[in-house]
CHARMM internal coordinates of N, CA and C (Angstrom, degrees):
IC EDIT
DIST 1 N 1 CA 1.4518
DIST 1 CA 1 C 1.5279
ANGL 1 N 1 CA 1 C 108.47
DIST 1 C 2 N 1.3304
ANGL 1 CA 1 C 2 N 116.69
DIHE 1 N 1 CA 1 C 2 N 137.56
DIST 2 N 2 CA 1.4525
ANGL 1 C 2 N 2 CA 122.08
DIHE 1 CA 1 C 2 N 2 CA 179.61
DIST 2 CA 2 C 1.5199
ANGL 2 N 2 CA 2 C 111.09
DIHE 1 C 2 N 2 CA 2 C -114.46
DIST 2 C 3 N 1.3130
ANGL 2 CA 2 C 3 N 114.80
DIHE 2 N 2 CA 2 C 3 N 154.00
DIST 3 N 3 CA 1.4562
ANGL 2 C 3 N 3 CA 122.59
DIHE 2 CA 2 C 3 N 3 CA 176.80
DIST 3 CA 3 C 1.5253
ANGL 3 N 3 CA 3 C 109.55
DIHE 2 C 3 N 3 CA 3 C -65.44
DIST 3 C 4 N 1.3065
ANGL 3 CA 3 C 4 N 117.18
DIHE 3 N 3 CA 3 C 4 N 131.80
DIST 4 N 4 CA 1.4625
ANGL 3 C 4 N 4 CA 122.25
DIHE 3 CA 3 C 4 N 4 CA 175.66
DIST 4 CA 4 C 1.5290
ANGL 4 N 4 CA 4 C 106.99
DIHE 3 C 4 N 4 CA 4 C -84.14
DIST 4 C 5 N 1.3337
ANGL 4 CA 4 C 5 N 116.60
DIHE 4 N 4 CA 4 C 5 N 119.02
DIST 5 N 5 CA 1.4646
ANGL 4 C 5 N 5 CA 119.70
DIHE 4 CA 4 C 5 N 5 CA -179.53
DIST 5 CA 5 C 1.5288
ANGL 5 N 5 CA 5 C 112.28
DIHE 4 C 5 N 5 CA 5 C -112.14
DIST 5 C 6 N 1.3260
ANGL 5 CA 5 C 6 N 117.43
DIHE 5 N 5 CA 5 C 6 N -8.93
DIST 6 N 6 CA 1.4527
ANGL 5 C 6 N 6 CA 120.48
DIHE 5 CA 5 C 6 N 6 CA 175.03
DIST 6 CA 6 C 1.5323
ANGL 6 N 6 CA 6 C 108.26
DIHE 5 C 6 N 6 CA 6 C -78.98
DIST 6 C 7 N 1.3507
ANGL 6 CA 6 C 7 N 117.35
DIHE 6 N 6 CA 6 C 7 N 155.17
DIST 7 N 7 CA 1.4647
ANGL 6 C 7 N 7 CA 119.31
DIHE 6 CA 6 C 7 N 7 CA 177.42
DIST 7 CA 7 C 1.5274
ANGL 7 N 7 CA 7 C 110.83
DIHE 6 C 7 N 7 CA 7 C -51.62
DIST 7 C 8 N 1.3421
ANGL 7 CA 7 C 8 N 116.33
DIHE 7 N 7 CA 7 C 8 N 131.10
DIST 8 N 8 CA 1.4607
ANGL 7 C 8 N 8 CA 120.55
DIHE 7 CA 7 C 8 N 8 CA -173.98
DIST 8 CA 8 C 1.5247
ANGL 8 N 8 CA 8 C 112.38
DIHE 7 C 8 N 8 CA 8 C -139.37
DIST 8 C 9 N 1.3170
ANGL 8 CA 8 C 9 N 118.28
DIHE 8 N 8 CA 8 C 9 N 3.43
DIST 9 N 9 CA 1.4620
ANGL 8 C 9 N 9 CA 121.31
DIHE 8 CA 8 C 9 N 9 CA 178.75
DIST 9 CA 9 C 1.5229
ANGL 9 N 9 CA 9 C 109.64
DIHE 8 C 9 N 9 CA 9 C -89.28
DIST 9 C 10 N 1.3228
ANGL 9 CA 9 C 10 N 116.77
DIHE 9 N 9 CA 9 C 10 N 135.61
DIST 10 N 10 CA 1.4632
ANGL 9 C 10 N 10 CA 119.51
DIHE 9 CA 9 C 10 N 10 CA 179.90
DIST 10 CA 10 C 1.5275
ANGL 10 N 10 CA 10 C 111.88
DIHE 9 C 10 N 10 CA 10 C -71.13
DIST 10 C 11 N 1.3266
ANGL 10 CA 10 C 11 N 117.23
DIHE 10 N 10 CA 10 C 11 N -28.14
DIST 11 N 11 CA 1.4663
ANGL 10 C 11 N 11 CA 121.63
DIHE 10 CA 10 C 11 N 11 CA -179.96
DIST 11 CA 11 C 1.5297
ANGL 11 N 11 CA 11 C 108.77
DIHE 10 C 11 N 11 CA 11 C -142.19
DIST 11 C 12 N 1.3357
ANGL 11 CA 11 C 12 N 117.68
DIHE 11 N 11 CA 11 C 12 N 73.99
DIST 12 N 12 CA 1.4690
ANGL 11 C 12 N 12 CA 120.18
DIHE 11 CA 11 C 12 N 12 CA -174.60
DIST 12 CA 12 C 1.5230
ANGL 12 N 12 CA 12 C 114.06
DIHE 11 C 12 N 12 CA 12 C -60.95
DIST 12 C 13 N 1.3233
ANGL 12 CA 12 C 13 N 117.89
DIHE 12 N 12 CA 12 C 13 N -37.27
DIST 13 N 13 CA 1.4565
ANGL 12 C 13 N 13 CA 120.08
DIHE 12 CA 12 C 13 N 13 CA 179.54
DIST 13 CA 13 C 1.5246
ANGL 13 N 13 CA 13 C 111.23
DIHE 12 C 13 N 13 CA 13 C -65.82
DIST 13 C 14 N 1.3244
ANGL 13 CA 13 C 14 N 116.52
DIHE 13 N 13 CA 13 C 14 N -38.98
DIST 14 N 14 CA 1.4637
ANGL 13 C 14 N 14 CA 120.51
DIHE 13 CA 13 C 14 N 14 CA 177.77
DIST 14 CA 14 C 1.5247
ANGL 14 N 14 CA 14 C 111.01
DIHE 13 C 14 N 14 CA 14 C -65.06
DIST 14 C 15 N 1.3331
ANGL 14 CA 14 C 15 N 116.38
DIHE 14 N 14 CA 14 C 15 N -40.95
DIST 15 N 15 CA 1.4628
ANGL 14 C 15 N 15 CA 119.22
DIHE 14 CA 14 C 15 N 15 CA 177.80
DIST 15 CA 15 C 1.5191
ANGL 15 N 15 CA 15 C 110.59
DIHE 14 C 15 N 15 CA 15 C -64.48
DIST 15 C 16 N 1.3312
ANGL 15 CA 15 C 16 N 117.31
DIHE 15 N 15 CA 15 C 16 N -44.71
DIST 16 N 16 CA 1.4673
ANGL 15 C 16 N 16 CA 120.64
DIHE 15 CA 15 C 16 N 16 CA 179.96
DIST 16 CA 16 C 1.5299
ANGL 16 N 16 CA 16 C 110.14
DIHE 15 C 16 N 16 CA 16 C -60.04
DIST 16 C 17 N 1.3078
ANGL 16 CA 16 C 17 N 117.05
DIHE 16 N 16 CA 16 C 17 N -43.41
DIST 17 N 17 CA 1.4716
ANGL 16 C 17 N 17 CA 120.95
DIHE 16 CA 16 C 17 N 17 CA 178.63
DIST 17 CA 17 C 1.5334
ANGL 17 N 17 CA 17 C 110.69
DIHE 16 C 17 N 17 CA 17 C -61.43
DIST 17 C 18 N 1.3230
ANGL 17 CA 17 C 18 N 117.37
DIHE 17 N 17 CA 17 C 18 N -43.08
DIST 18 N 18 CA 1.4696
ANGL 17 C 18 N 18 CA 120.98
DIHE 17 CA 17 C 18 N 18 CA 178.11
DIST 18 CA 18 C 1.5255
ANGL 18 N 18 CA 18 C 110.85
DIHE 17 C 18 N 18 CA 18 C -64.06
DIST 18 C 19 N 1.3333
ANGL 18 CA 18 C 19 N 116.91
DIHE 18 N 18 CA 18 C 19 N -39.33
DIST 19 N 19 CA 1.4621
ANGL 18 C 19 N 19 CA 120.54
DIHE 18 CA 18 C 19 N 19 CA 178.37
DIST 19 CA 19 C 1.5266
ANGL 19 N 19 CA 19 C 110.91
DIHE 18 C 19 N 19 CA 19 C -63.56
DIST 19 C 20 N 1.3115
ANGL 19 CA 19 C 20 N 116.97
DIHE 19 N 19 CA 19 C 20 N -46.47
DIST 20 N 20 CA 1.4647
ANGL 19 C 20 N 20 CA 120.91
DIHE 19 CA 19 C 20 N 20 CA 178.75
DIST 20 CA 20 C 1.5254
ANGL 20 N 20 CA 20 C 110.32
DIHE 19 C 20 N 20 CA 20 C -63.17
DIST 20 C 21 N 1.3261
ANGL 20 CA 20 C 21 N 117.71
DIHE 20 N 20 CA 20 C 21 N -42.70
DIST 21 N 21 CA 1.4643
ANGL 20 C 21 N 21 CA 121.22
DIHE 20 CA 20 C 21 N 21 CA 178.57
DIST 21 CA 21 C 1.5271
ANGL 21 N 21 CA 21 C 111.52
DIHE 20 C 21 N 21 CA 21 C -61.42
DIST 21 C 22 N 1.3257
ANGL 21 CA 21 C 22 N 116.71
DIHE 21 N 21 CA 21 C 22 N -36.06
DIST 22 N 22 CA 1.4589
ANGL 21 C 22 N 22 CA 120.86
DIHE 21 CA 21 C 22 N 22 CA 179.94
DIST 22 CA 22 C 1.5248
ANGL 22 N 22 CA 22 C 111.12
DIHE 21 C 22 N 22 CA 22 C -64.92
DIST 22 C 23 N 1.3199
ANGL 22 CA 22 C 23 N 116.80
DIHE 22 N 22 CA 22 C 23 N -31.47
DIST 23 N 23 CA 1.4727
ANGL 22 C 23 N 23 CA 121.86
DIHE 22 CA 22 C 23 N 23 CA -179.96
DIST 23 CA 23 C 1.5264
ANGL 23 N 23 CA 23 C 113.09
DIHE 22 C 23 N 23 CA 23 C -85.23
DIST 23 C 24 N 1.3222
ANGL 23 CA 23 C 24 N 116.22
DIHE 23 N 23 CA 23 C 24 N -14.79
DIST 24 N 24 CA 1.4728
ANGL 23 C 24 N 24 CA 120.30
DIHE 23 CA 23 C 24 N 24 CA -174.78
DIST 24 CA 24 C 1.5365
ANGL 24 N 24 CA 24 C 111.59
DIHE 23 C 24 N 24 CA 24 C -56.93
DIST 24 C 25 N 1.3182
ANGL 24 CA 24 C 25 N 114.71
DIHE 24 N 24 CA 24 C 25 N 134.06
DIST 25 N 25 CA 1.4702
ANGL 24 C 25 N 25 CA 124.35
DIHE 24 CA 24 C 25 N 25 CA 176.35
DIST 25 CA 25 C 1.5215
ANGL 25 N 25 CA 25 C 113.56
DIHE 24 C 25 N 25 CA 25 C 68.91
DIST 25 C 26 N 1.3284
ANGL 25 CA 25 C 26 N 118.82
DIHE 25 N 25 CA 25 C 26 N 13.68
DIST 26 N 26 CA 1.4548
ANGL 25 C 26 N 26 CA 120.81
DIHE 25 CA 25 C 26 N 26 CA 174.28
DIST 26 CA 26 C 1.5260
ANGL 26 N 26 CA 26 C 109.30
DIHE 25 C 26 N 26 CA 26 C -91.35
DIST 26 C 27 N 1.3145
ANGL 26 CA 26 C 27 N 116.14
DIHE 26 N 26 CA 26 C 27 N 146.00
DIST 27 N 27 CA 1.4557
ANGL 26 C 27 N 27 CA 120.88
DIHE 26 CA 26 C 27 N 27 CA 171.27
DIST 27 CA 27 C 1.5285
ANGL 27 N 27 CA 27 C 108.02
DIHE 26 C 27 N 27 CA 27 C -67.65
DIST 27 C 28 N 1.3295
ANGL 27 CA 27 C 28 N 117.36
DIHE 27 N 27 CA 27 C 28 N 161.54
DIST 28 N 28 CA 1.4552
ANGL 27 C 28 N 28 CA 120.80
DIHE 27 CA 27 C 28 N 28 CA -178.39
DIST 28 CA 28 C 1.5285
ANGL 28 N 28 CA 28 C 112.08
DIHE 27 C 28 N 28 CA 28 C -56.25
DIST 28 C 29 N 1.3245
ANGL 28 CA 28 C 29 N 117.03
DIHE 28 N 28 CA 28 C 29 N -43.82
DIST 29 N 29 CA 1.4742
ANGL 28 C 29 N 29 CA 120.46
DIHE 28 CA 28 C 29 N 29 CA 179.44
DIST 29 CA 29 C 1.5288
ANGL 29 N 29 CA 29 C 110.76
DIHE 28 C 29 N 29 CA 29 C -63.44
DIST 29 C 30 N 1.3236
ANGL 29 CA 29 C 30 N 117.52
DIHE 29 N 29 CA 29 C 30 N -39.07
DIST 30 N 30 CA 1.4671
ANGL 29 C 30 N 30 CA 120.53
DIHE 29 CA 29 C 30 N 30 CA 177.95
DIST 30 CA 30 C 1.5264
ANGL 30 N 30 CA 30 C 110.82
DIHE 29 C 30 N 30 CA 30 C -66.70
DIST 30 C 31 N 1.3251
ANGL 30 CA 30 C 31 N 116.73
DIHE 30 N 30 CA 30 C 31 N -37.20
DIST 31 N 31 CA 1.4547
ANGL 30 C 31 N 31 CA 121.09
DIHE 30 CA 30 C 31 N 31 CA 178.35
DIST 31 CA 31 C 1.5307
ANGL 31 N 31 CA 31 C 110.80
DIHE 30 C 31 N 31 CA 31 C -64.60
DIST 31 C 32 N 1.3344
ANGL 31 CA 31 C 32 N 116.25
DIHE 31 N 31 CA 31 C 32 N -42.23
DIST 32 N 32 CA 1.4627
ANGL 31 C 32 N 32 CA 119.83
DIHE 31 CA 31 C 32 N 32 CA 176.36
DIST 32 CA 32 C 1.5292
ANGL 32 N 32 CA 32 C 110.81
DIHE 31 C 32 N 32 CA 32 C -64.18
DIST 32 C 33 N 1.3210
ANGL 32 CA 32 C 33 N 116.82
DIHE 32 N 32 CA 32 C 33 N -40.66
DIST 33 N 33 CA 1.4675
ANGL 32 C 33 N 33 CA 120.82
DIHE 32 CA 32 C 33 N 33 CA 178.95
DIST 33 CA 33 C 1.5263
ANGL 33 N 33 CA 33 C 110.20
DIHE 32 C 33 N 33 CA 33 C -63.94
DIST 33 C 34 N 1.3261
ANGL 33 CA 33 C 34 N 116.88
DIHE 33 N 33 CA 33 C 34 N -42.38
DIST 34 N 34 CA 1.4662
ANGL 33 C 34 N 34 CA 120.79
DIHE 33 CA 33 C 34 N 34 CA 178.12
DIST 34 CA 34 C 1.5298
ANGL 34 N 34 CA 34 C 110.13
DIHE 33 C 34 N 34 CA 34 C -60.11
DIST 34 C 35 N 1.3382
ANGL 34 CA 34 C 35 N 117.12
DIHE 34 N 34 CA 34 C 35 N -45.13
DIST 35 N 35 CA 1.4689
ANGL 34 C 35 N 35 CA 120.47
DIHE 34 CA 34 C 35 N 35 CA 179.06
DIST 35 CA 35 C 1.5189
ANGL 35 N 35 CA 35 C 111.17
DIHE 34 C 35 N 35 CA 35 C -60.73
DIST 35 C 36 N 1.3237
ANGL 35 CA 35 C 36 N 117.22
DIHE 35 N 35 CA 35 C 36 N -44.04
DIST 36 N 36 CA 1.4648
ANGL 35 C 36 N 36 CA 120.48
DIHE 35 CA 35 C 36 N 36 CA -179.96
DIST 36 CA 36 C 1.5259
ANGL 36 N 36 CA 36 C 110.95
DIHE 35 C 36 N 36 CA 36 C -62.64
DIST 36 C 37 N 1.3185
ANGL 36 CA 36 C 37 N 116.68
DIHE 36 N 36 CA 36 C 37 N -43.45
DIST 37 N 37 CA 1.4638
ANGL 36 C 37 N 37 CA 120.11
DIHE 36 CA 36 C 37 N 37 CA 179.92
DIST 37 CA 37 C 1.5250
ANGL 37 N 37 CA 37 C 111.32
DIHE 36 C 37 N 37 CA 37 C -66.93
DIST 37 C 38 N 1.3318
ANGL 37 CA 37 C 38 N 116.29
DIHE 37 N 37 CA 37 C 38 N -37.89
DIST 38 N 38 CA 1.4609
ANGL 37 C 38 N 38 CA 120.32
DIHE 37 CA 37 C 38 N 38 CA 177.66
DIST 38 CA 38 C 1.5273
ANGL 38 N 38 CA 38 C 110.63
DIHE 37 C 38 N 38 CA 38 C -63.80
DIST 38 C 39 N 1.3273
ANGL 38 CA 38 C 39 N 117.05
DIHE 38 N 38 CA 38 C 39 N -43.35
DIST 39 N 39 CA 1.4697
ANGL 38 C 39 N 39 CA 121.04
DIHE 38 CA 38 C 39 N 39 CA 177.94
DIST 39 CA 39 C 1.5248
ANGL 39 N 39 CA 39 C 110.08
DIHE 38 C 39 N 39 CA 39 C -59.06
DIST 39 C 40 N 1.3169
ANGL 39 CA 39 C 40 N 116.81
DIHE 39 N 39 CA 39 C 40 N -45.91
DIST 40 N 40 CA 1.4702
ANGL 39 C 40 N 40 CA 120.12
DIHE 39 CA 39 C 40 N 40 CA -178.57
DIST 40 CA 40 C 1.5289
ANGL 40 N 40 CA 40 C 112.05
DIHE 39 C 40 N 40 CA 40 C -66.77
DIST 40 C 41 N 1.3265
ANGL 40 CA 40 C 41 N 117.39
DIHE 40 N 40 CA 40 C 41 N -39.38
DIST 41 N 41 CA 1.4673
ANGL 40 C 41 N 41 CA 120.13
DIHE 40 CA 40 C 41 N 41 CA 177.16
DIST 41 CA 41 C 1.5320
ANGL 41 N 41 CA 41 C 111.28
DIHE 40 C 41 N 41 CA 41 C -63.31
DIST 41 C 42 N 1.3358
ANGL 41 CA 41 C 42 N 116.53
DIHE 41 N 41 CA 41 C 42 N -44.99
DIST 42 N 42 CA 1.4601
ANGL 41 C 42 N 42 CA 119.77
DIHE 41 CA 41 C 42 N 42 CA -179.73
DIST 42 CA 42 C 1.5295
ANGL 42 N 42 CA 42 C 111.50
DIHE 41 C 42 N 42 CA 42 C -69.26
DIST 42 C 43 N 1.3404
ANGL 42 CA 42 C 43 N 116.87
DIHE 42 N 42 CA 42 C 43 N -36.94
DIST 43 N 43 CA 1.4676
ANGL 42 C 43 N 43 CA 120.13
DIHE 42 CA 42 C 43 N 43 CA 176.44
DIST 43 CA 43 C 1.5207
ANGL 43 N 43 CA 43 C 110.24
DIHE 42 C 43 N 43 CA 43 C -61.91
DIST 43 C 44 N 1.3146
ANGL 43 CA 43 C 44 N 116.73
DIHE 43 N 43 CA 43 C 44 N -41.93
DIST 44 N 44 CA 1.4621
ANGL 43 C 44 N 44 CA 120.65
DIHE 43 CA 43 C 44 N 44 CA 177.52
DIST 44 CA 44 C 1.5255
ANGL 44 N 44 CA 44 C 110.57
DIHE 43 C 44 N 44 CA 44 C -62.67
DIST 44 C 45 N 1.3214
ANGL 44 CA 44 C 45 N 116.70
DIHE 44 N 44 CA 44 C 45 N -39.71
DIST 45 N 45 CA 1.4612
ANGL 44 C 45 N 45 CA 120.97
DIHE 44 CA 44 C 45 N 45 CA 179.47
DIST 45 CA 45 C 1.5316
ANGL 45 N 45 CA 45 C 110.81
DIHE 44 C 45 N 45 CA 45 C -65.25
DIST 45 C 46 N 1.3269
ANGL 45 CA 45 C 46 N 117.22
DIHE 45 N 45 CA 45 C 46 N -42.81
DIST 46 N 46 CA 1.4679
ANGL 45 C 46 N 46 CA 121.58
DIHE 45 CA 45 C 46 N 46 CA 179.32
DIST 46 CA 46 C 1.5219
ANGL 46 N 46 CA 46 C 110.21
DIHE 45 C 46 N 46 CA 46 C -67.31
DIST 46 C 47 N 1.3156
ANGL 46 CA 46 C 47 N 115.42
DIHE 46 N 46 CA 46 C 47 N -51.70
DIST 47 N 47 CA 1.4518
ANGL 46 C 47 N 47 CA 121.27
DIHE 46 CA 46 C 47 N 47 CA 172.92
DIST 47 CA 47 C 1.5179
ANGL 47 N 47 CA 47 C 117.43
DIHE 46 C 47 N 47 CA 47 C 76.15
DIST 47 C 48 N 1.3095
ANGL 47 CA 47 C 48 N 119.35
DIHE 47 N 47 CA 47 C 48 N -23.44
DIST 48 N 48 CA 1.4623
ANGL 47 C 48 N 48 CA 122.24
DIHE 47 CA 47 C 48 N 48 CA -176.10
DIST 48 CA 48 C 1.5324
ANGL 48 N 48 CA 48 C 110.16
DIHE 47 C 48 N 48 CA 48 C -85.57
DIST 48 C 49 N 1.3309
ANGL 48 CA 48 C 49 N 115.70
DIHE 48 N 48 CA 48 C 49 N 111.10
DIST 49 N 49 CA 1.4619
ANGL 48 C 49 N 49 CA 121.44
DIHE 48 CA 48 C 49 N 49 CA -176.16
DIST 49 CA 49 C 1.5306
ANGL 49 N 49 CA 49 C 112.18
DIHE 48 C 49 N 49 CA 49 C -54.90
DIST 49 C 50 N 1.3050
ANGL 49 CA 49 C 50 N 117.77
DIHE 49 N 49 CA 49 C 50 N -42.61
DIST 50 N 50 CA 1.4604
ANGL 49 C 50 N 50 CA 120.44
DIHE 49 CA 49 C 50 N 50 CA -179.32
DIST 50 CA 50 C 1.5213
ANGL 50 N 50 CA 50 C 112.87
DIHE 49 C 50 N 50 CA 50 C -61.15
DIST 50 C 51 N 1.3080
ANGL 50 CA 50 C 51 N 117.12
DIHE 50 N 50 CA 50 C 51 N -43.04
DIST 51 N 51 CA 1.4646
ANGL 50 C 51 N 51 CA 121.88
DIHE 50 CA 50 C 51 N 51 CA 178.56
DIST 51 CA 51 C 1.5242
ANGL 51 N 51 CA 51 C 109.61
DIHE 50 C 51 N 51 CA 51 C -65.25
DIST 51 C 52 N 1.3198
ANGL 51 CA 51 C 52 N 116.65
DIHE 51 N 51 CA 51 C 52 N -41.58
DIST 52 N 52 CA 1.4594
ANGL 51 C 52 N 52 CA 120.35
DIHE 51 CA 51 C 52 N 52 CA -179.52
DIST 52 CA 52 C 1.5289
ANGL 52 N 52 CA 52 C 111.42
DIHE 51 C 52 N 52 CA 52 C -63.97
DIST 52 C 53 N 1.3290
ANGL 52 CA 52 C 53 N 117.24
DIHE 52 N 52 CA 52 C 53 N -40.69
DIST 53 N 53 CA 1.4634
ANGL 52 C 53 N 53 CA 120.60
DIHE 52 CA 52 C 53 N 53 CA 178.50
DIST 53 CA 53 C 1.5338
ANGL 53 N 53 CA 53 C 109.73
DIHE 52 C 53 N 53 CA 53 C -66.50
DIST 53 C 54 N 1.3268
ANGL 53 CA 53 C 54 N 116.92
DIHE 53 N 53 CA 53 C 54 N -40.09
DIST 54 N 54 CA 1.4686
ANGL 53 C 54 N 54 CA 119.70
DIHE 53 CA 53 C 54 N 54 CA 175.78
DIST 54 CA 54 C 1.5279
ANGL 54 N 54 CA 54 C 110.70
DIHE 53 C 54 N 54 CA 54 C -59.24
DIST 54 C 55 N 1.3286
ANGL 54 CA 54 C 55 N 117.04
DIHE 54 N 54 CA 54 C 55 N -42.23
DIST 55 N 55 CA 1.4581
ANGL 54 C 55 N 55 CA 121.77
DIHE 54 CA 54 C 55 N 55 CA 179.75
DIST 55 CA 55 C 1.5296
ANGL 55 N 55 CA 55 C 110.90
DIHE 54 C 55 N 55 CA 55 C -64.77
DIST 55 C 56 N 1.3257
ANGL 55 CA 55 C 56 N 117.18
DIHE 55 N 55 CA 55 C 56 N -42.33
DIST 56 N 56 CA 1.4643
ANGL 55 C 56 N 56 CA 120.55
DIHE 55 CA 55 C 56 N 56 CA 177.84
DIST 56 CA 56 C 1.5231
ANGL 56 N 56 CA 56 C 110.59
DIHE 55 C 56 N 56 CA 56 C -60.23
DIST 56 C 57 N 1.3266
ANGL 56 CA 56 C 57 N 117.14
DIHE 56 N 56 CA 56 C 57 N -46.91
DIST 57 N 57 CA 1.4610
ANGL 56 C 57 N 57 CA 121.17
DIHE 56 CA 56 C 57 N 57 CA -179.16
DIST 57 CA 57 C 1.5246
ANGL 57 N 57 CA 57 C 111.17
DIHE 56 C 57 N 57 CA 57 C -64.48
DIST 57 C 58 N 1.3238
ANGL 57 CA 57 C 58 N 117.21
DIHE 57 N 57 CA 57 C 58 N -42.09
DIST 58 N 58 CA 1.4623
ANGL 57 C 58 N 58 CA 121.13
DIHE 57 CA 57 C 58 N 58 CA -179.75
DIST 58 CA 58 C 1.5231
ANGL 58 N 58 CA 58 C 111.33
DIHE 57 C 58 N 58 CA 58 C -64.88
DIST 58 C 59 N 1.3187
ANGL 58 CA 58 C 59 N 116.65
DIHE 58 N 58 CA 58 C 59 N -43.04
DIST 59 N 59 CA 1.4659
ANGL 58 C 59 N 59 CA 120.11
DIHE 58 CA 58 C 59 N 59 CA -179.88
DIST 59 CA 59 C 1.5233
ANGL 59 N 59 CA 59 C 110.95
DIHE 58 C 59 N 59 CA 59 C -65.58
DIST 59 C 60 N 1.3265
ANGL 59 CA 59 C 60 N 116.90
DIHE 59 N 59 CA 59 C 60 N -43.09
DIST 60 N 60 CA 1.4717
ANGL 59 C 60 N 60 CA 120.46
DIHE 59 CA 59 C 60 N 60 CA 179.36
DIST 60 CA 60 C 1.5272
ANGL 60 N 60 CA 60 C 110.34
DIHE 59 C 60 N 60 CA 60 C -63.92
DIST 60 C 61 N 1.3256
ANGL 60 CA 60 C 61 N 117.02
DIHE 60 N 60 CA 60 C 61 N -45.40
DIST 61 N 61 CA 1.4728
ANGL 60 C 61 N 61 CA 120.12
DIHE 60 CA 60 C 61 N 61 CA 179.24
DIST 61 CA 61 C 1.5180
ANGL 61 N 61 CA 61 C 110.89
DIHE 60 C 61 N 61 CA 61 C -59.58
DIST 61 C 62 N 1.3333
ANGL 61 CA 61 C 62 N 117.05
DIHE 61 N 61 CA 61 C 62 N -40.48
DIST 62 N 62 CA 1.4546
ANGL 61 C 62 N 62 CA 121.07
DIHE 61 CA 61 C 62 N 62 CA 179.86
DIST 62 CA 62 C 1.5169
ANGL 62 N 62 CA 62 C 110.85
DIHE 61 C 62 N 62 CA 62 C -64.81
DIST 62 C 63 N 1.3212
ANGL 62 CA 62 C 63 N 117.68
DIHE 62 N 62 CA 62 C 63 N -40.98
DIST 63 N 63 CA 1.4644
ANGL 62 C 63 N 63 CA 121.30
DIHE 62 CA 62 C 63 N 63 CA 178.90
DIST 63 CA 63 C 1.5229
ANGL 63 N 63 CA 63 C 110.10
DIHE 62 C 63 N 63 CA 63 C -64.89
DIST 63 C 64 N 1.3284
ANGL 63 CA 63 C 64 N 116.68
DIHE 63 N 63 CA 63 C 64 N -45.10
DIST 64 N 64 CA 1.4642
ANGL 63 C 64 N 64 CA 120.64
DIHE 63 CA 63 C 64 N 64 CA -179.29
DIST 64 CA 64 C 1.5262
ANGL 64 N 64 CA 64 C 111.50
DIHE 63 C 64 N 64 CA 64 C -64.59
DIST 64 C 65 N 1.3216
ANGL 64 CA 64 C 65 N 117.43
DIHE 64 N 64 CA 64 C 65 N -39.81
DIST 65 N 65 CA 1.4661
ANGL 64 C 65 N 65 CA 121.00
DIHE 64 CA 64 C 65 N 65 CA 177.14
DIST 65 CA 65 C 1.5210
ANGL 65 N 65 CA 65 C 110.88
DIHE 64 C 65 N 65 CA 65 C -63.60
DIST 65 C 66 N 1.3317
ANGL 65 CA 65 C 66 N 115.99
DIHE 65 N 65 CA 65 C 66 N -39.00
DIST 66 N 66 CA 1.4667
ANGL 65 C 66 N 66 CA 120.84
DIHE 65 CA 65 C 66 N 66 CA -178.55
DIST 66 CA 66 C 1.5176
ANGL 66 N 66 CA 66 C 112.94
DIHE 65 C 66 N 66 CA 66 C -71.33
DIST 66 C 67 N 1.3239
ANGL 66 CA 66 C 67 N 117.95
DIHE 66 N 66 CA 66 C 67 N -21.36
DIST 67 N 67 CA 1.4557
ANGL 66 C 67 N 67 CA 120.26
DIHE 66 CA 66 C 67 N 67 CA -177.02
DIST 67 CA 67 C 1.5199
ANGL 67 N 67 CA 67 C 112.71
DIHE 66 C 67 N 67 CA 67 C -95.20
DIST 67 C 68 N 1.3318
ANGL 67 CA 67 C 68 N 116.18
DIHE 67 N 67 CA 67 C 68 N 0.01
DIST 68 N 68 CA 1.4582
ANGL 67 C 68 N 68 CA 119.84
DIHE 67 CA 67 C 68 N 68 CA 179.17
DIST 68 CA 68 C 1.5324
ANGL 68 N 68 CA 68 C 109.45
DIHE 67 C 68 N 68 CA 68 C -71.74
DIST 68 C 69 N 1.3336
ANGL 68 CA 68 C 69 N 116.66
DIHE 68 N 68 CA 68 C 69 N 142.76
DIST 69 N 69 CA 1.4786
ANGL 68 C 69 N 69 CA 118.89
DIHE 68 CA 68 C 69 N 69 CA 178.51
DIST 69 CA 69 C 1.5111
ANGL 69 N 69 CA 69 C 112.26
DIHE 68 C 69 N 69 CA 69 C -68.22
END
COOR INIT
IC SEED 1 N 1 CA 1 C
IC BUILD
């Protein structure tokens, strides 16, 4: 099984709005905690170690590319 990297959400704007609403009025530490818990819940739902490792590598590469001058 491979990580799906093409757009795959039926309503991406609605999901983004729900994500932002979930973070609303949280302190920065609470927001980080929410993100960590969300990652773990979704990782548990996916369950496939290979897909999860692909996602970790893709996310890290994207962050590193974005931080380049």
